[in-house]
N, C-alpha and C positions, 0 to 999 in steps of 0.2 A: 519480559521484553524490556532488560533494560530497554528504554524506549526504542533504541535503534539496533539492538542486537539481532543477529540472524535468527529468523524464526523458523520453527519446524512447520512443514505444511500440514494443514488440518484437513483431513478428508471430510467432505460435506455429508451431512445426513439428509435423507430424503423423507419427507412426510407424505404419505399417500393414504387417503381415506376412501373407503368404498362405502357407498350408500346402499342401504337395504330397504326394499319396499315391502311392507307387510299389509296384507288384506285385513279388513275389519268385518266381524260378523254383525249381521243386523240385530238390533236389540229385540228382546221379547216384547209382545204386546202388553200394554198396561191395563187392558180391559180384563174383566173377570174371567172370560173364557180364553182358552188357549188359542193362539193365532194359528191359522191354517198353515200347514206345511207347504211351501211352494214347490212346484214341480221342478226337478233338477234341470238345469239348462246346460247345454254343451259348452265347454270351455273353448274359446277361440284358439285355433292352432297357433302355437308359438312360432314367431318368425325366426328364422336362422340367419337372416341377412343382417350384417353389421354395417352401421354407418361407416363409410370409408375413412372418416376422420376420427373415429372413436373405436375403442376396443372394450371388451368385457372387463369391468373393474375387478373381477375375481379370477382372471386368468393369471395363474402364478408365473407362467413363463413371461408374460408381458410385463408384469410387475417387476420381475428381475431385470428385464431389458431397460425399463425406466430407471431403476436404481443404478444400473451400470452406466447408463448415459449420463445421469446426474453426477456420478462420481468421477467419470472421465472428464467432464466439463470443469468440475471443481479442481481436480488435479492439474489440468491443463492451464487454467487461469492462475493458480498459485505459482506454477513453474514460470509462467510469463512474468509475473510480478517479481519473483525471486531473481530471475535472470536479467531484469531490466536495469537501467542505469538510475533507477529511482532511489538514490541514496538519501534523498531528503524526505522520505516517508517510509512508514512501516505499514504493510497491508496483509491482513489475514483473511482467507476465504472462510465463509461460514456456511449458511444454508444454500442449497441448490436444488432445483427440481425441474422436471420436464413440464413445459407449459403447452396448452392447447391454443394455437393462434386464433381459433374461432372465439375463444373466451377472453383473450388478452388483446385489447385494442393496440397497446404499444407494440406487442410482438407482431401482430398482423401488419401494422404500419411499417415496421422495419423490413419485414419480408417483402411486402409489395413494393416498397421504395427501392430496395436493392434489385428486385427483378426488373423494375421499370427502367432504372438508371444504369444498370450495369449489364443488362442482357443476360442475367443469370436465371437459375431455376430453383431458388431456395424454397419457394412456396411449394412447388411440385415435389421436391425431395421430401418435405415434411408431410404433405398430404398423402404421398405414395408409400410412406413408411421407410423411405431410404435414409432419413436422417431425423434426429430429434432436436427440438429447440429447447434449450435449457436456460433458465434464468439463474445466474450465479450472483449471490450477495457476498460482499466482502467489506471488512472494516478497515478504515484508514486513519492513521494518526500521523500527522506531519511533524517533521523535525523542527526545532526552534528556528532554524535558518529560513524556513518557508515564510515565517511571519514577517521577515524583513523584505520580502519580495512582493507583497501585496496578495490579492485574492488568488486562491488556487482552486482546484477541484474541491467539491464539498468534502470536508472531513466527516468522520463518523461512518455511517453505513451507506454504501454505494452498491450498485448492481450493474450487470451487463447481460446481454444475450449472446449465447454461444451456440453455434450449429455443430452437432455431434453426429457424424455419419454412422449409420448402422454397421457399416463395414469398419471394424476397428483398425484396419490397416490404413485407413484414410485419416488425415489430420483433422483436428477440430479447427473451428474458425470463428473469430469474434465478429459479430454482426452489428454491434452497436457501440456507441461511446459510453462513457461512464454516466450513470444516472444517479443523481444525489437523492438518496432515500432517507437521509438523516433527519431526525426530528429534534436533535440537540447536538451541540458540538462534541467532537471526540475528546476524550480525557486521556492524557498520557498515562500509561501504566507505571506505577511506582515500583522501581526496582529495589532489591535488598541493598545493593551497593549505594544507591542514592540515599536511602534512609540512613545507612550507617555513617555516611559522610555529612548528614544533615543538609542535603541539597534537594531542591525540587527537581523534577525530571528534566525540565528545560536546562537547568544548570549542569546537571550530570551529563546530559547528551552533548552539550557544547564542550565540556571537558574532554570527553572521549574523542570527539571529532577533532578538536584542536591538537591533541596529542598525536593522533593519527596523521594529520597533515604535516606537523612539524617533523615527525619521524620520516614520512614519505619524502620530504624535501631534503633530508639529510642535514637539518639545522641543529646545531648543538650549543656552542658557546655564544651567548648574546644577552643583552639586557633590554634591547628594543630592536624593531625591524631596521632601524638606521644602521645597525651593526652588520647587516647581511650584505652579501654580494648581490649584484643584479641577477646572477644565475640562481642563487638561493631564493631570492624574492620571486622570481618567475616560477620556480618549482613550488613554492608555498602557495601562491595564488592558483596555480593549476590544480594542486591537490585539494586545497580548501574549497575551490569553486565547485568541485564535484558534490560537495555536501549541499550546495544550493541548486543542484540540478543542472549545472553548467558543464555539460559534457563537451560542448563545442568551445574550444579554448581560443577561438579567433579574437575574442575580446582582449586578449593579451597584447594585441597590436595597438592598443592605445585607448582603451575605455577606462579613463582615469576614475570615473564615478564609481564603477563596480569595484575596482582595485582599492580605492579609498574606503569604500564601505566595508570590505572584508577586513582590512587591517584596523579600521576604527572599532569595529565590533569586537575583534579578538584582543586588541592591545590597549584599549582605553575604556573609560566608563562614560564617554560622551554619547549623546543621543542624536548627533547630527550626521549619521552615517549616510543619509541620502543626498547630501549636498555639501561637500567640503573638499578642500585641497590640502588636507593635513599631511598626507604622505606623498602624493603625486600632484604636480602642477596641472593646470587645465590644459596645457599644451604638451603633456607627457607623451613621448613618442612610442612608448610601449617597448615590447621586446621583439618586434618583428611579426610578420604574418604567421610564422610557424612557431607554435609553442614548443618548448623543449620537452623531450621525453623524460618522464620521471625516472630517477635512478631506482635500482632494486632496493626494496625496503626490507630490512631484517624482520624476522618474525618476533616482534616484541611481545612480551607478557607484561601487563601494566599493573602496578600496585599504587594505590592512592592513600595518602595520609593527610588528615586535616588537623591543623594546630591553630586554634582560634579562627581568624579570618584568612588564614593562608593554607593553600592546598599544595602538596608536593606529589608529583607523578613520576614514578621511577619505572623506566622501561628496561627489562632484562631480556637477554638472549641466552637460551639454554641454562637458565638459572643464575647467570652472571649479570649484575647491574651494568648497564651500558650508557644510559642517558637519563637526565633528570630535568624536569621542567617545574617551575613554580607558578602559582596562580593566586590572584585575589578573587574575592567573591562579590559580585555585583547583584544586589537584591532585585533590581528592576524597578520599573515605575509602579504606580498603583495597580495597574492591570497585570503586572508580573510577567507579561509575555516576553519581555526583553531581559528577564533575569538570566545571568550568564556568568561564566568564569572568565577572568581577564588575565592573559599570560603576562608575567613580569620578568621572565628570563629563563635561560636554560644553560646546561653545562654537560660536557662529556664526562663520563665516569671511567673511561678507559685511558690507559697510559698513552 
């Protein structure tokens, strides 16, 4: 995962353990004479009644149902993450398993809360075998852009509860918010490309995102954002804002602080991104209430070359080089969280 590359869905494994009770024979007498053999007693009749909330742990059909429910929940939540607008994070589903709300305080609390406040019957569905409650765990790594926005959801391992109807024609349903289960911060995965370019994963991810936004905005020949038209600037801010989770582009109507932050991060080595008027004045009127629709972006294939402290990114279409951007490398502060690439210009390679 270059850190933000599209990830393949990982089908969750389910761990189910069946307990076995074993009887123990009484020890022989330690006296010199053999112990008297006790009279056999009648075994109590085995009960055939099952607790309505439990099933036999050795029932193969039931174990299969549990496994399928857990897999459905895992696939459902991975698809939700993949189809969301969360361009600022990467999330992979890991373990999932059906839970017994009688043994899980959190699960019971969610079910009862939803039943009480939404006039639903989640608890009845679970108790009657009409649905399964599945806890799905997933691992989150945030993109570097998230660090500039302040606290997010917990990175590392998180979990949610999903209701899975026994009738597979009915859709799954998320019943809880994200629960932070992480005991340590998430660590970005090191990609082969980042290693070859001698970049850390934060720098590599920023490079990929910056190229994507420049290409999406149709920007080619420039040495600084001052060379852009207002339309190109609006396009770039709209495209780059998506990497920060800004799917609502109404801020283009005059939020100079966010606009200054994006350009300061991408085009300077300054660290005052949160409060400056470097690119836009405090009374910047913006581009109107309606953000421009982004133009169609060619399907670029990117090749990166490092020469000392300079990176060159070449975008090709059908094997023909079309655009090229250059970047300097900023090592970041002592904490390295703001390590990034800084764009120094671009040019068209087509006639």
